[in-house]
C-alpha positions, 0 to 999 in steps of 0.5 A: 314263511319259507322266505324267512327261513331262507333269510335266516339261512343266508344270515347264518352263512355270513356270520360263519363266513365272517367267523372264518375270516376273523379266525384266518386273520387271527392265525395270521397275525399270530404267525407274523408275532411268532416270526418277529419273536423267534428273530428277536430271540435269535438275535438276542442269542447271537448278540449275548453268545457272540463270542462263544459262537465265534470260538465255536466256528473260529480257527487260528491265523496261519500266515501273515502276508505283507505287500508294498514297495519299501525302501527303508521298512523292514518287514521284520518290524511289521512281523515284531509288531504283530507278534502273537498274531499268528495262532489268533482267532481268524475271525475274532482278531480286530482288524482295527487294532492290527492296522493301528499297531502297524501304522505305529511303526515310523516308516508306515504312512498307512496300512490296510489290513484284510482277512484271507480265507482260510487263514491269512491276514493280509497288509497293504502298506504305503511307506513314508516319503520324506522330502525333508528332515524336521528339526533333530532327528525327525523327517517330514512328509508332503502332507507336513506330518513328522515321523522319527525312525530310529536312525537316519541313513546317510541318504537322508542327511543330505535332505534340507532340514526345516527348523521350527516349533514342535506345536506348528500345525501340519498345514504350517510345516507344509507351508514351510516346505513350500516356502523352501521350494521357492527359495531353492528355485530362487538361488538355483540360478546363483549356484546356491542351495540351502541346507536349513531353513528356519521359521522363527516367531513373527514370520522371521525366516533364517536360512543356512546355504550349503556353503555353510553361510547363515542368511537372515531373510527376515519376514517373507510374504508369498501370499500377494504379488508385492511380497513375492517381488520383495522375496525375488529382490532379496534373493538376487542381492544374496545371490549377487554376493557370490558372483564372481563380479562381486569381487568379494572374498566368499570363503571368508563370509559367515552371515549375511543380513538380507533384511535391508530393502536395498542392500545386504550386510556382511559378517566376516569369519575373521572379523574382516570388514 
């Protein structure tokens, strides 16, 4: 009988311990649920009341700092583009919007915008670098991107001009600039330079030399060795026209047609043949 009583007591102890463990686990689960609930509520408040909270803790922008090396960009243009920024909320201000406004300026290639505590907006600007003129009144950078300043200074007007369709992609415009470099290099030994280079449909090229003479080059292919050799031969024939040994009235030349395989045709300014 005593043995049965002992077993009964032990059974009650085990049930009690098991009950305590269940209660502890339940309390732990409830704490976790409560914690997650509180976090979700806090996030919900932050999301729904974000603007109100920002207004409470925000403070106005006190200054704008512009950095970068500029040859053509006027810092006042940047300030004007960001009119109204000083005094706006330091935290609430959309930096992407600031970047877009600055990069909308013709002479800005790219801009990096950052906040500097307590109230400064800092801009690091990379200025555009023009490698040629593009059509009328615009410029081209080395990536084939066209930009159009309000006016072109005299030092920009000496850049060679590329002429082509406004529908050309940046890569095609870049190809035109590369072709210009090849032509310039080929004519250099004859003391000639290119004032303008035009790409017409069907890969037809025309150029105007710095002395005003127009040259019809026809098709140019630089992708293979044969095309490169054909171009070298064309440039040699054009160059020889201007050599002193050619005994030609160079000043009276209006146009040279270099599309022929073995020679050139010359059009004279006064109709001379």
